Backbone as ProteinMPNN parsed JSONL, in Angstrom:
{"seq_chain_A": "MLKSKWLILYFVTLLADLTLIGLQMDAYRYTTKPLLMLILAIYFFQAEITIPKGHRSLMLAALLFSFLGDVLLMFDHLFLPGLGSFLVAHLFYIAFFLKIRFSGTPRPLCKWGLVILNAAVIIGFILFMFPHLGSMTIPIIIYSIVISITLQSVLHAFRFTIHPAGWYCLAGAILFICSDAMIAIGKFYHPITAGGIWVMLTYGIAQWGLVYGSVRYFQERIAHQ", "coords_chain_A": {"N_chain_A": [[0.853, -1.203, 0.0], [0.568, 2.218, -0.826], [0.259, 4.39, 0.876], [-2.156, 5.77, 0.188], [-4.008, 7.529, 1.221], [-2.749, 9.941, 1.736], [-2.216, 10.83, -0.814], [-4.794, 11.168, -1.782], [-5.596, 13.269, -0.11], [-3.783, 15.125, -1.04], [-4.632, 15.642, -3.71], [-7.194, 16.584, -3.225], [-6.564, 18.934, -1.875], [-5.148, 20.234, -3.908], [-7.225, 20.56, -5.765], [-8.844, 22.275, -4.279], [-7.163, 24.491, -4.157], [-6.999, 25.19, -6.872], [-9.659, 25.869, -7.279], [-9.875, 28.132, -5.662], [-8.184, 29.818, -7.068], [-9.65, 30.117, -9.426], [-11.876, 31.444, -8.402], [-10.752, 33.758, -7.675], [-9.832, 34.16, -5.075], [-7.4, 34.747, -3.644], [-6.285, 35.24, -1.131], [-6.927, 33.125, 0.523], [-5.334, 31.156, -0.4], [-2.974, 31.106, 0.897], [-3.074, 29.108, 2.661], [-3.78, 26.706, 1.257], [-1.91, 26.384, -0.928], [0.825, 26.21, 0.2], [0.469, 23.828, 1.603], [0.576, 21.721, -0.183], [3.191, 20.683, -0.958], [4.058, 19.904, 1.539], [2.3, 17.825, 2.146], [2.979, 15.981, 0.124], [5.606, 15.472, 0.909], [5.234, 14.193, 3.373], [3.849, 11.928, 2.485], [5.879, 10.714, 0.912], [7.859, 10.305, 2.841], [6.632, 8.529, 4.583], [6.236, 6.282, 3.078], [5.601, 2.865, 2.59], [7.824, 1.233, 1.937], [11.23, 0.238, 1.409], [13.347, 2.816, 1.099], [16.46, 3.952, 0.168], [18.533, 5.823, 2.422], [20.05, 7.991, 1.406], [18.795, 8.592, -1.051], [16.271, 9.226, -0.076], [16.759, 11.524, 1.47], [17.55, 13.383, -0.486], [15.227, 13.65, -2.078], [13.397, 14.659, -0.184], [14.653, 17.065, 0.395], [14.387, 18.343, -2.077], [11.616, 18.679, -2.124], [11.315, 20.326, 0.09], [12.586, 22.737, -0.734], [10.955, 23.266, -2.875], [8.604, 23.793, -1.537], [9.377, 26.165, -0.215], [9.754, 27.756, -2.478], [7.124, 27.824, -3.467], [5.855, 29.33, -1.461], [7.298, 31.771, -1.52], [6.796, 32.68, -4.129], [4.241, 33.548, -3.97], [4.277, 36.144, -3.443], [4.716, 38.987, -5.282], [7.011, 40.621, -5.284], [8.956, 38.928, -4.504], [9.793, 37.29, -6.498], [12.302, 36.594, -7.672], [13.825, 35.402, -5.454], [12.047, 33.258, -5.093], [12.276, 31.933, -7.535], [14.937, 31.195, -7.284], [14.757, 29.379, -5.159], [13.325, 27.288, -6.334], [15.178, 26.598, -8.274], [17.216, 25.484, -6.702], [15.741, 23.349, -5.697], [15.447, 21.852, -8.034], [18.099, 21.14, -8.478], [18.457, 19.312, -6.418], [16.583, 17.403, -7.242], [17.829, 16.593, -9.621], [20.194, 15.45, -8.581], [19.0, 13.372, -7.152], [17.81, 11.743, -9.176], [20.046, 11.13, -10.704], [21.377, 9.616, -8.843], [19.689, 7.43, -8.709], [20.102, 6.464, -11.302], [22.852, 5.696, -11.263], [22.927, 3.866, -9.238], [21.417, 1.757, -9.889], [21.033, -1.393, -11.654], [20.667, -3.127, -14.743], [22.601, -0.32, -15.966], [20.886, 2.442, -17.348], [20.835, 3.216, -20.874], [22.34, 5.942, -22.715], [20.286, 8.412, -24.166], [20.615, 9.835, -26.867], [19.274, 11.123, -28.957], [17.009, 12.203, -27.703], [18.264, 13.878, -25.933], [19.3, 15.833, -27.661], [16.888, 16.787, -28.756], [15.62, 17.84, -26.47], [17.45, 19.842, -25.768], [17.211, 21.467, -28.026], [14.564, 22.373, -27.82], [14.638, 23.845, -25.41], [16.578, 25.797, -26.036], [15.259, 27.049, -28.149], [13.056, 28.097, -26.764], [14.331, 29.895, -25.023], [15.451, 31.693, -26.879], [13.108, 32.697, -27.985], [11.948, 34.006, -25.778], [13.897, 35.78, -25.049], [13.997, 38.608, -25.916], [12.173, 39.736, -24.195], [12.73, 39.545, -21.512], [14.314, 41.31, -20.043], [15.841, 42.559, -17.127], [15.762, 40.097, -15.966], [16.909, 38.271, -17.585], [19.368, 36.694, -17.396], [18.937, 35.127, -14.949], [16.614, 33.663, -15.794], [17.549, 32.26, -18.026], [19.534, 30.639, -16.836], [17.932, 29.154, -15.065], [16.266, 27.853, -16.914], [18.073, 26.178, -18.226], [18.846, 24.519, -16.107], [16.397, 23.258, -15.402], [15.964, 21.845, -17.71], [17.998, 20.013, -17.523], [17.081, 18.571, -15.369], [14.975, 17.163, -16.606], [16.534, 15.629, -18.379], [17.951, 14.091, -16.542], [15.94, 12.5, -15.496], [15.12, 11.116, -17.806], [17.348, 9.523, -18.187], [17.51, 7.991, -15.954], [16.077, 5.66, -15.753], [15.377, 2.331, -16.97], [12.862, 2.029, -18.917], [11.28, -0.092, -19.757], [11.739, -2.041, -17.9], [11.287, -0.773, -15.48], [8.505, 0.627, -15.312], [7.464, 2.62, -13.702], [8.989, 4.809, -14.027], [7.841, 6.302, -16.051], [5.921, 7.898, -14.842], [7.558, 9.723, -13.507], [8.837, 10.874, -15.691], [6.684, 12.089, -17.048], [6.06, 13.909, -15.057], [8.382, 15.545, -15.019], [8.262, 16.696, -17.574], [5.808, 18.077, -17.449], [6.453, 19.867, -15.449], [8.25, 21.562, -16.756], [6.478, 22.609, -18.647], [4.704, 24.0, -16.957], [6.403, 25.938, -15.789], [7.197, 27.257, -18.096], [4.8, 28.445, -18.873], [4.471, 30.212, -16.746], [6.62, 31.977, -17.234], [5.967, 32.959, -19.803], [3.472, 34.165, -19.295], [4.225, 36.119, -17.459], [6.261, 37.652, -18.618], [5.824, 37.951, -21.345], [3.058, 37.674, -22.541], [-0.149, 37.75, -21.053], [-1.764, 34.676, -20.134], [-4.814, 33.121, -20.88], [-6.776, 32.101, -18.187], [-4.433, 31.446, -16.962], [-3.314, 31.141, -14.359], [-4.664, 28.916, -13.331], [-3.953, 26.886, -15.173], [-1.167, 26.856, -14.838], [-0.919, 26.048, -12.129], [-2.262, 23.606, -12.16], [-0.733, 21.982, -13.938], [1.693, 22.104, -12.576], [1.035, 20.954, -10.071], [0.346, 18.313, -10.812], [2.762, 17.603, -11.93], [4.624, 17.595, -9.758], [3.446, 15.589, -8.214], [3.768, 13.422, -10.026], [6.59, 13.133, -10.117], [7.192, 12.438, -7.457], [5.419, 10.298, -6.766], [6.027, 8.5, -8.842], [8.677, 7.948, -8.173], [8.436, 6.611, -5.714], [6.994, 4.356, -6.585], [8.948, 3.308, -8.262], [10.963, 2.391, -6.479], [9.509, 0.429, -5.228], [9.13, -1.332, -7.379], [11.792, -1.966, -7.878], [12.521, -3.386, -5.615], [10.83, -5.575, -5.954], [11.998, -6.792, -8.151], [14.334, -7.795, -7.234]], "CA_chain_A": [[0.0, 0.0, 0.0], [1.421, 3.39, -1.0], [-0.243, 5.525, 1.66], [-3.006, 6.489, -0.753], [-4.776, 8.592, 1.884], [-2.019, 11.199, 1.577], [-2.403, 11.263, -2.194], [-6.163, 11.687, -1.861], [-5.557, 14.589, 0.521], [-3.024, 16.005, -1.936], [-5.448, 16.075, -4.844], [-8.277, 17.415, -2.686], [-5.961, 20.251, -1.615], [-4.87, 20.836, -5.211], [-8.512, 20.992, -6.315], [-9.254, 23.456, -3.51], [-6.317, 25.611, -4.577], [-7.437, 25.577, -8.212], [-10.953, 26.534, -7.122], [-9.607, 29.472, -5.127], [-7.64, 30.618, -8.172], [-10.765, 30.442, -10.305], [-12.762, 32.397, -7.727], [-9.916, 34.926, -7.359], [-9.773, 34.285, -3.612], [-5.987, 34.454, -3.414], [-5.925, 35.333, 0.289], [-7.095, 31.81, 1.141], [-4.318, 30.247, -0.933], [-1.851, 31.03, 1.828], [-3.232, 27.826, 3.345], [-3.803, 25.549, 0.363], [-0.717, 26.211, -1.756], [1.96, 25.649, 0.941], [0.179, 22.477, 2.089], [0.768, 20.696, -1.204], [4.498, 20.032, -0.852], [4.131, 19.261, 2.854], [1.579, 16.555, 2.042], [3.807, 15.067, -0.67], [6.768, 15.089, 1.716], [4.768, 13.194, 4.345], [3.583, 10.716, 1.709], [7.145, 10.088, 0.546], [8.567, 9.899, 4.055], [5.943, 7.41, 5.22], [6.025, 5.193, 2.124], [5.821, 1.574, 3.24], [8.849, 0.477, 1.235], [12.567, 0.648, 1.808], [14.006, 3.785, 0.222], [17.764, 4.259, 0.763], [18.577, 7.102, 3.135], [20.559, 9.043, 0.537], [17.723, 8.957, -1.973], [15.186, 9.841, 0.693], [17.168, 12.875, 1.867], [17.554, 14.245, -1.668], [13.845, 13.941, -2.455], [12.797, 15.54, 0.825], [15.249, 18.393, 0.206], [13.741, 18.923, -3.262], [10.267, 19.097, -1.736], [11.453, 21.46, 1.009], [12.848, 23.96, -1.495], [9.741, 23.534, -3.65], [7.703, 24.442, -0.579], [9.839, 27.55, -0.058], [9.454, 28.447, -3.718], [5.678, 28.07, -3.509], [5.527, 30.426, -0.546], [7.905, 33.022, -1.986], [6.177, 33.138, -5.375], [2.939, 34.142, -3.685], [4.529, 37.583, -3.302], [5.303, 39.429, -6.55], [8.34, 41.206, -5.112], [9.892, 37.864, -4.139], [9.87, 36.365, -7.633], [13.668, 36.094, -7.853], [14.105, 34.387, -4.429], [11.234, 32.075, -5.37], [12.928, 31.239, -8.645], [16.144, 30.587, -6.729], [14.371, 28.211, -4.36], [13.003, 26.201, -7.251], [16.423, 26.159, -8.898], [17.852, 24.568, -5.751], [14.914, 22.137, -5.687], [15.79, 21.062, -9.22], [19.425, 20.551, -8.268], [18.249, 18.11, -5.603], [15.938, 16.412, -8.11], [18.862, 16.07, -10.519], [21.033, 14.551, -7.786], [18.181, 12.202, -6.82], [17.65, 10.852, -10.33], [21.375, 10.618, -11.039], [21.67, 8.563, -7.865], [18.947, 6.26, -9.183], [20.783, 5.949, -12.498], [24.143, 5.076, -10.991], [22.8, 2.827, -8.212], [20.642, 0.651, -10.443], [21.637, -2.252, -12.671], [21.725, -2.541, -15.581], [22.519, 1.133, -16.083], [20.187, 2.86, -18.571], [21.647, 3.743, -21.96], [22.135, 7.352, -23.042], [19.293, 8.612, -25.227], [21.183, 11.038, -27.46], [18.259, 11.819, -29.736], [16.181, 12.982, -26.786], [19.131, 14.946, -25.411], [19.33, 16.891, -28.68], [15.545, 17.361, -28.843], [15.401, 18.654, -25.27], [18.291, 21.034, -25.89], [16.648, 22.322, -29.074], [13.349, 23.003, -27.292], [15.021, 24.848, -24.412], [17.239, 26.9, -26.741], [14.208, 27.763, -28.867], [12.271, 28.867, -25.798], [15.166, 31.011, -24.562], [15.539, 32.672, -27.969], [11.795, 33.323, -28.115], [11.685, 34.865, -24.631], [15.044, 36.66, -24.792], [13.75, 40.057, -26.025], [11.141, 40.184, -23.262], [13.086, 39.211, -20.131], [14.908, 42.454, -19.355], [16.831, 42.291, -16.079], [15.653, 38.698, -15.539], [17.418, 37.416, -18.662], [20.347, 35.708, -16.919], [18.296, 34.134, -14.074], [15.707, 32.787, -16.529], [18.367, 31.356, -18.846], [20.134, 29.644, -15.937], [16.869, 28.268, -14.581], [15.816, 27.028, -18.035], [19.081, 25.141, -18.44], [18.787, 23.571, -14.986], [15.19, 22.436, -15.461], [16.143, 20.905, -18.818], [18.858, 18.946, -17.004], [16.19, 17.715, -14.58], [14.329, 16.247, -17.548], [17.538, 14.674, -18.852], [18.29, 13.158, -15.463], [14.839, 11.533, -15.424], [15.199, 10.283, -19.007], [18.473, 8.605, -18.103], [17.51, 7.301, -14.659], [15.299, 4.419, -15.775], [15.069, 1.491, -18.127], [11.411, 2.149, -18.776], [10.637, -1.39, -19.956], [11.892, -2.799, -16.652], [10.706, 0.032, -14.4], [7.52, 1.548, -15.905], [7.196, 3.752, -12.802], [9.73, 5.953, -14.542], [6.978, 7.122, -16.905], [5.314, 8.927, -13.982], [8.58, 10.755, -13.285], [9.056, 11.568, -16.959], [5.538, 12.983, -17.24], [6.21, 14.985, -14.083], [9.438, 16.464, -15.453], [7.77, 17.437, -18.744], [4.777, 19.014, -16.999], [7.137, 20.922, -14.692], [8.738, 22.511, -17.753], [5.304, 23.296, -19.204], [4.209, 24.933, -15.949], [7.328, 27.068, -15.672], [7.15, 28.012, -19.351], [3.6, 29.284, -18.832], [4.751, 31.319, -15.824], [7.491, 32.937, -17.919], [5.216, 33.599, -20.888], [2.46, 35.033, -18.707], [4.816, 37.229, -16.704], [7.184, 38.493, -19.39], [5.443, 38.106, -22.753], [1.639, 38.004, -22.713], [-0.98, 36.968, -20.119], [-2.419, 33.484, -20.663], [-6.178, 32.964, -20.381], [-6.83, 31.112, -17.096], [-3.049, 31.032, -16.773], [-3.061, 30.687, -12.994], [-5.19, 27.556, -13.183], [-3.125, 25.974, -15.959], [0.149, 26.755, -14.192], [-1.005, 25.264, -10.899], [-2.672, 22.24, -12.496], [0.421, 21.253, -14.466], [2.688, 22.013, -11.497], [0.584, 19.99, -9.072], [0.481, 16.965, -11.37], [4.195, 17.372, -12.125], [5.243, 17.21, -8.487], [2.914, 14.264, -7.885], [4.395, 12.425, -10.879], [7.974, 12.92, -9.697], [7.243, 11.774, -6.151], [4.726, 9.007, -6.846], [6.819, 7.629, -9.693], [9.873, 7.524, -7.437], [8.019, 5.591, -4.748], [6.686, 3.162, -7.367], [10.207, 2.751, -8.757], [11.617, 1.604, -5.434], [8.686, -0.765, -5.052], [9.456, -2.231, -8.484], [13.176, -2.43, -7.735], [12.498, -4.436, -4.591], [10.148, -6.735, -6.529], [12.871, -7.427, -9.135], [15.548, -8.318, -6.584]], "C_chain_A": [[0.883, 1.245, 0.0], [0.864, 4.625, -0.3], [-1.163, 6.408, 0.817], [-3.795, 7.614, -0.092], [-4.081, 9.94, 1.741], [-2.16, 11.731, 0.155], [-3.813, 11.798, -2.413], [-6.217, 13.092, -1.277], [-4.838, 15.589, -0.375], [-3.907, 16.532, -3.06], [-6.67, 16.868, -4.404], [-7.767, 18.833, -2.437], [-5.652, 20.975, -2.919], [-6.155, 21.355, -5.851], [-9.013, 22.243, -5.599], [-8.457, 24.678, -3.943], [-6.721, 26.11, -5.961], [-8.77, 26.316, -8.164], [-10.771, 27.962, -6.619], [-9.015, 30.386, -6.195], [-8.776, 31.071, -9.083], [-11.704, 31.476, -9.725], [-12.04, 33.687, -7.345], [-9.911, 35.226, -5.86], [-8.35, 33.958, -3.151], [-5.597, 34.472, -1.944], [-6.007, 33.976, 0.973], [-6.046, 30.811, 0.664], [-3.069, 30.202, -0.062], [-1.922, 29.765, 2.668], [-3.063, 26.668, 2.379], [-2.485, 25.327, -0.38], [0.477, 25.657, -0.972], [1.734, 24.215, 1.411], [0.585, 21.397, 1.095], [2.096, 19.961, -1.049], [4.679, 19.354, 0.506], [3.448, 17.899, 2.818], [2.397, 15.542, 1.245], [5.021, 14.587, 0.116], [6.384, 14.029, 2.742], [4.506, 11.87, 3.643], [4.876, 9.982, 1.393], [7.856, 9.534, 1.772], [7.953, 8.65, 4.67], [5.68, 6.242, 4.273], [6.452, 3.865, 2.744], [6.746, 0.679, 2.42], [10.199, 1.011, 1.688], [13.163, 1.563, 0.743], [15.338, 4.149, 0.869], [17.807, 5.679, 1.33], [19.038, 8.244, 2.238], [19.512, 9.532, -0.448], [16.623, 9.718, -1.241], [15.526, 11.293, 1.046], [17.124, 13.841, 0.687], [16.137, 14.623, -2.087], [13.192, 14.894, -1.464], [13.367, 16.954, 0.725], [14.626, 19.094, -1.002], [12.348, 19.434, -2.923], [10.306, 20.286, -0.776], [11.668, 22.76, 0.236], [11.7, 24.285, -2.448], [8.708, 24.238, -2.779], [8.083, 25.91, -0.397], [9.538, 28.365, -1.311], [7.982, 28.776, -3.851], [5.295, 29.274, -2.657], [6.049, 31.755, -1.088], [7.209, 33.564, -3.234], [4.758, 33.658, -5.176], [3.052, 35.657, -3.518], [5.287, 38.065, -4.542], [6.728, 39.943, -6.392], [9.387, 40.166, -4.717], [10.038, 36.845, -5.267], [11.268, 35.766, -7.768], [14.065, 35.104, -6.754], [13.293, 33.106, -4.639], [11.825, 31.248, -6.492], [14.188, 30.527, -8.159], [15.845, 29.346, -5.916], [14.048, 27.026, -5.256], [14.235, 25.708, -7.998], [17.149, 25.169, -7.995], [17.072, 23.259, -5.676], [15.267, 21.249, -6.873], [17.181, 20.454, -9.11], [19.322, 19.29, -7.418], [17.537, 17.024, -6.401], [16.964, 15.774, -9.049], [19.75, 15.075, -9.78], [20.289, 13.263, -7.455], [18.114, 11.232, -7.997], [18.995, 10.346, -10.852], [21.764, 9.488, -10.094], [20.925, 7.28, -8.229], [19.677, 5.628, -10.367], [22.029, 5.15, -12.141], [24.09, 4.026, -9.88], [22.038, 1.615, -8.726], [21.439, -0.15, -11.453], [20.523, -2.977, -13.411], [21.518, -1.041, -15.747], [21.833, 1.516, -17.399], [21.149, 3.445, -19.604], [21.363, 5.232, -22.162], [21.195, 7.47, -24.242], [19.644, 9.915, -25.95], [20.167, 11.817, -28.286], [17.388, 12.71, -28.876], [16.977, 14.108, -26.135], [19.13, 16.129, -26.379], [17.974, 17.577, -28.784], [15.268, 18.287, -27.665], [16.194, 19.952, -25.348], [17.71, 22.002, -26.916], [15.415, 23.066, -28.577], [13.705, 24.121, -26.315], [15.688, 26.051, -25.076], [16.215, 27.73, -27.504], [13.38, 28.635, -27.945], [13.05, 30.084, -25.309], [15.253, 32.097, -25.63], [14.22, 33.415, -28.153], [11.561, 34.35, -27.011], [12.732, 35.954, -24.444], [14.716, 38.154, -24.887], [12.827, 40.612, -24.944], [11.554, 40.068, -21.788], [13.718, 40.358, -19.355], [15.964, 42.048, -18.342], [16.807, 40.846, -15.6], [16.242, 37.735, -16.564], [18.343, 36.322, -18.144], [19.703, 34.692, -15.974], [17.388, 33.163, -14.827], [16.478, 31.802, -17.399], [18.969, 30.256, -17.981], [19.084, 28.644, -15.472], [16.395, 27.334, -15.694], [16.786, 25.886, -18.302], [18.992, 24.08, -17.349], [17.563, 22.673, -15.086], [15.247, 21.467, -16.642], [17.041, 19.744, -18.4], [18.054, 18.02, -16.096], [15.51, 16.7, -15.482], [15.315, 15.207, -18.056], [17.884, 13.644, -17.78], [17.201, 12.108, -15.288], [14.898, 10.579, -16.612], [16.266, 9.205, -18.88], [18.564, 7.877, -16.763], [16.929, 5.899, -14.75], [15.474, 3.659, -17.089], [13.561, 1.303, -18.087], [10.681, 0.833, -19.004], [10.699, -2.243, -18.694], [11.195, -2.085, -15.501], [9.728, 1.052, -14.991], [7.132, 2.706, -14.995], [7.919, 5.004, -13.272], [8.899, 6.851, -15.438], [6.276, 8.207, -16.098], [6.292, 10.078, -13.771], [8.824, 11.563, -14.552], [7.918, 12.546, -17.25], [5.625, 14.173, -16.297], [7.238, 16.014, -14.518], [8.981, 17.311, -16.639], [6.734, 18.477, -18.325], [5.372, 20.152, -16.18], [7.648, 21.995, -15.651], [7.582, 23.301, -18.35], [4.778, 24.356, -18.238], [5.096, 26.169, -15.857], [7.362, 27.909, -16.945], [5.938, 28.933, -19.373], [3.769, 30.449, -17.87], [5.558, 32.4, -16.536], [6.739, 33.688, -19.015], [4.204, 34.593, -20.323], [3.034, 36.257, -18.028], [5.588, 38.191, -17.601], [6.744, 38.744, -20.834], [3.991, 38.542, -22.918], [0.827, 37.149, -21.749], [-1.675, 35.804, -20.828], [-3.813, 33.382, -20.054], [-6.236, 31.817, -19.377], [-5.434, 30.586, -16.78], [-2.754, 30.496, -15.388], [-3.517, 29.264, -12.767], [-4.312, 26.561, -13.933], [-1.746, 25.782, -15.338], [0.083, 25.843, -12.977], [-1.4, 23.824, -11.166], [-1.487, 21.426, -12.998], [1.499, 21.083, -13.403], [2.3, 20.952, -10.475], [0.725, 18.565, -9.558], [1.952, 16.613, -11.56], [4.859, 16.89, -10.841], [4.742, 15.843, -8.038], [3.608, 13.185, -8.709], [5.817, 12.107, -10.456], [8.052, 12.115, -8.408], [6.616, 10.384, -6.217], [5.513, 8.022, -7.709], [8.063, 7.113, -8.993], [9.544, 6.442, -6.419], [7.721, 4.279, -5.473], [7.963, 2.496, -7.881], [10.876, 1.887, -7.702], [10.814, 0.35, -5.106], [9.009, -1.79, -6.144], [10.864, -2.794, -8.333], [13.273, -3.541, -6.704], [11.89, -5.708, -5.164], [11.048, -7.496, -7.5], [14.136, -8.019, -8.51], [15.447, -9.827, -6.364]], "O_chain_A": [[1.851, 1.312, 0.757], [0.973, 5.746, -0.797], [-0.981, 7.623, 0.739], [-4.209, 8.555, -0.768], [-4.745, 10.971, 1.635], [-2.218, 12.942, -0.055], [-4.006, 12.768, -3.146], [-6.808, 13.996, -1.867], [-5.229, 16.753, -0.461], [-3.927, 17.733, -3.328], [-7.135, 17.738, -5.139], [-8.448, 19.811, -2.746], [-5.865, 22.182, -3.03], [-6.178, 22.451, -6.41], [-9.541, 23.158, -6.23], [-9.007, 25.77, -4.08], [-6.779, 27.317, -6.195], [-8.988, 27.27, -8.911], [-11.432, 28.886, -7.093], [-9.305, 31.582, -6.228], [-8.862, 32.239, -9.463], [-12.268, 32.291, -10.455], [-12.638, 34.595, -6.767], [-9.978, 36.381, -5.437], [-8.127, 33.025, -2.379], [-4.659, 33.778, -1.553], [-5.244, 33.7, 1.899], [-5.886, 29.744, 1.255], [-2.201, 29.353, -0.264], [-0.944, 29.39, 3.315], [-2.292, 25.745, 2.644], [-1.999, 24.199, -0.452], [1.101, 24.704, -1.439], [2.693, 23.466, 1.599], [0.902, 20.276, 1.492], [2.116, 18.731, -1.013], [5.375, 18.344, 0.608], [3.951, 16.931, 3.388], [2.501, 14.38, 1.637], [5.42, 13.427, 0.001], [7.129, 13.073, 2.956], [4.891, 10.812, 4.141], [4.967, 8.769, 1.581], [8.39, 8.426, 1.742], [8.666, 7.808, 5.215], [4.968, 5.305, 4.635], [7.522, 3.758, 3.342], [6.466, -0.506, 2.238], [10.297, 2.09, 2.271], [13.445, 1.131, -0.375], [15.353, 4.612, 2.01], [17.199, 6.603, 0.79], [18.485, 9.342, 2.297], [19.356, 10.735, -0.656], [16.114, 10.726, -1.732], [14.68, 12.18, 0.933], [16.708, 14.99, 0.84], [15.871, 15.78, -2.414], [12.506, 15.835, -1.865], [12.65, 17.93, 0.944], [14.365, 20.296, -0.959], [11.947, 20.502, -3.384], [9.432, 21.152, -0.822], [11.016, 23.766, 0.513], [11.491, 25.448, -2.792], [8.026, 25.161, -3.225], [7.222, 26.789, -0.421], [9.119, 29.519, -1.225], [7.619, 29.867, -4.291], [4.513, 30.126, -3.078], [5.322, 32.748, -1.112], [7.052, 34.777, -3.378], [4.142, 34.156, -6.119], [2.044, 36.361, -3.459], [6.39, 37.591, -4.813], [7.565, 39.727, -7.269], [10.57, 40.487, -4.608], [10.364, 35.682, -5.026], [11.405, 34.558, -7.958], [14.6, 34.043, -7.078], [13.786, 32.005, -4.394], [11.874, 30.02, -6.418], [14.472, 29.401, -8.568], [16.59, 28.367, -5.973], [14.447, 25.896, -4.974], [14.329, 24.524, -8.322], [17.639, 24.139, -8.459], [17.666, 22.183, -5.601], [15.373, 20.031, -6.73], [17.409, 19.351, -9.606], [20.022, 18.309, -7.672], [17.854, 15.844, -6.252], [16.963, 14.558, -9.245], [20.027, 13.988, -10.286], [20.879, 12.182, -7.474], [18.338, 10.034, -7.828], [19.068, 9.242, -11.39], [22.406, 8.52, -10.502], [21.457, 6.181, -8.077], [19.848, 4.41, -10.425], [22.238, 4.053, -12.658], [25.092, 3.366, -9.607], [22.014, 0.569, -8.078], [22.402, 0.348, -12.037], [19.543, -3.4, -12.797], [20.391, -0.551, -15.676], [22.166, 0.97, -18.451], [22.143, 4.083, -19.257], [20.285, 5.721, -21.823], [21.306, 6.715, -25.208], [19.053, 10.962, -25.686], [20.201, 13.048, -28.307], [17.063, 13.834, -29.259], [16.429, 15.165, -25.824], [18.979, 17.279, -25.969], [17.903, 18.802, -28.889], [14.744, 19.387, -27.842], [15.68, 21.026, -25.035], [17.716, 23.214, -26.703], [15.236, 24.247, -28.874], [13.142, 25.214, -26.383], [15.399, 27.195, -24.723], [16.284, 28.959, -27.512], [13.038, 29.767, -28.286], [12.495, 31.177, -25.195], [15.141, 33.284, -25.323], [14.208, 34.612, -28.44], [11.04, 35.435, -27.268], [12.482, 36.943, -23.755], [15.124, 38.911, -24.006], [12.713, 41.828, -24.792], [10.789, 40.46, -20.907], [13.661, 40.372, -18.126], [16.875, 41.284, -18.658], [17.724, 40.409, -14.905], [16.095, 36.52, -16.43], [18.123, 35.144, -18.424], [19.897, 33.492, -16.167], [17.388, 31.967, -14.534], [16.1, 30.635, -17.497], [18.923, 29.081, -18.343], [19.318, 27.436, -15.482], [16.15, 26.153, -15.447], [16.37, 24.759, -18.572], [19.056, 22.884, -17.632], [17.663, 21.463, -14.881], [14.652, 20.39, -16.59], [16.864, 18.62, -18.87], [18.313, 16.817, -16.053], [15.469, 15.512, -15.165], [14.974, 14.029, -18.156], [18.086, 12.467, -18.081], [17.495, 10.956, -14.968], [14.745, 9.369, -16.445], [16.107, 8.102, -19.404], [19.567, 7.228, -16.468], [17.245, 5.04, -13.927], [15.686, 4.242, -18.152], [13.05, 0.503, -17.303], [9.573, 0.651, -18.499], [9.817, -3.066, -18.448], [10.584, -2.726, -14.647], [10.083, 2.219, -15.154], [6.534, 3.677, -15.459], [7.513, 6.123, -12.957], [9.204, 8.035, -15.581], [6.056, 9.31, -16.598], [5.919, 11.249, -13.844], [8.995, 12.781, -14.5], [8.155, 13.686, -17.648], [5.309, 15.301, -16.674], [7.004, 17.217, -14.404], [9.277, 18.504, -16.703], [6.771, 19.618, -18.785], [4.863, 21.273, -16.207], [7.498, 23.189, -15.393], [7.683, 24.513, -18.54], [4.448, 25.47, -18.646], [4.609, 27.299, -15.849], [7.534, 29.126, -16.885], [6.029, 30.07, -19.836], [3.277, 31.547, -18.129], [5.232, 33.585, -16.458], [6.862, 34.906, -19.138], [4.09, 35.719, -20.807], [2.408, 37.318, -18.019], [5.576, 39.401, -17.376], [7.25, 39.664, -21.478], [3.722, 39.65, -23.38], [1.079, 35.95, -21.629], [-2.115, 35.931, -21.97], [-3.975, 33.54, -18.843], [-5.805, 30.701, -19.67], [-5.268, 29.433, -16.382], [-2.031, 29.511, -15.242], [-2.842, 28.489, -12.09], [-3.963, 25.51, -13.394], [-1.22, 24.67, -15.318], [0.928, 24.964, -12.81], [-0.931, 22.915, -10.481], [-1.26, 20.307, -12.538], [2.146, 20.038, -13.334], [3.133, 20.146, -10.061], [1.173, 17.695, -8.811], [2.348, 15.463, -11.375], [5.575, 15.889, -10.845], [5.519, 15.029, -7.539], [3.997, 12.148, -8.17], [6.214, 10.942, -10.437], [8.881, 11.215, -8.282], [7.218, 9.406, -5.773], [5.651, 6.851, -7.354], [8.461, 5.966, -9.196], [10.285, 5.47, -6.276], [8.146, 3.213, -5.028], [8.052, 1.269, -7.931], [11.309, 0.773, -7.995], [11.387, -0.678, -4.745], [9.144, -2.98, -5.859], [11.102, -3.966, -8.626], [14.007, -4.512, -6.886], [12.38, -6.804, -4.892], [10.894, -8.706, -7.664], [14.919, -8.675, -9.198], [16.375, -10.436, -5.831]]}, "name": "protein", "num_of_chains": 1, "seq": "MLKSKWLILYFVTLLADLTLIGLQMDAYRYTTKPLLMLILAIYFFQAEITIPKGHRSLMLAALLFSFLGDVLLMFDHLFLPGLGSFLVAHLFYIAFFLKIRFSGTPRPLCKWGLVILNAAVIIGFILFMFPHLGSMTIPIIIYSIVISITLQSVLHAFRFTIHPAGWYCLAGAILFICSDAMIAIGKFYHPITAGGIWVMLTYGIAQWGLVYGSVRYFQERIAHQ"}
């Protein structure tokens, strides 16, 4: 059992947060939005499977800095610190998935075609946004590169035929990029219709995919031993 009650609570909280966005009741989101990462952290920490201490610490650190980023980004004047918090969160995610890659056997093969495709998409996005970023140009470029490395680390962490749980993590990494791209477009280029809802929906599912997929992976790894 994967502590499904925490996941139910997570999606109920996410739905509540999305509803508050739709109703433009942002003041109440000071409760719902910060709760999301705390719930995922509890779910991961209490998972009824053996997760190595090193892996566990990296994932919890990623969720902690995601929590800080969620809180900071609720204040417009703290956008840069919020971005920095999420950058650190992604560094922990990268370390987590690299640890999976190098601790598992057989080691997944490099997927060079996807590496090139990912790089092309990120470079294209940076070039598209470049004229609109102003003083945030360097931070956004750095963050874009880091989040693309997160996706690469997920792509190369799993042999997906042996560990299909990796698909949850891959979907999570892709949706994370989509969510952050919508934030950048809405903030620096042009507002997106119902942008707040789309950003939070993709972000919420992304974080769930990364965490849930990781728990499922360790369950599968134990089953294959």
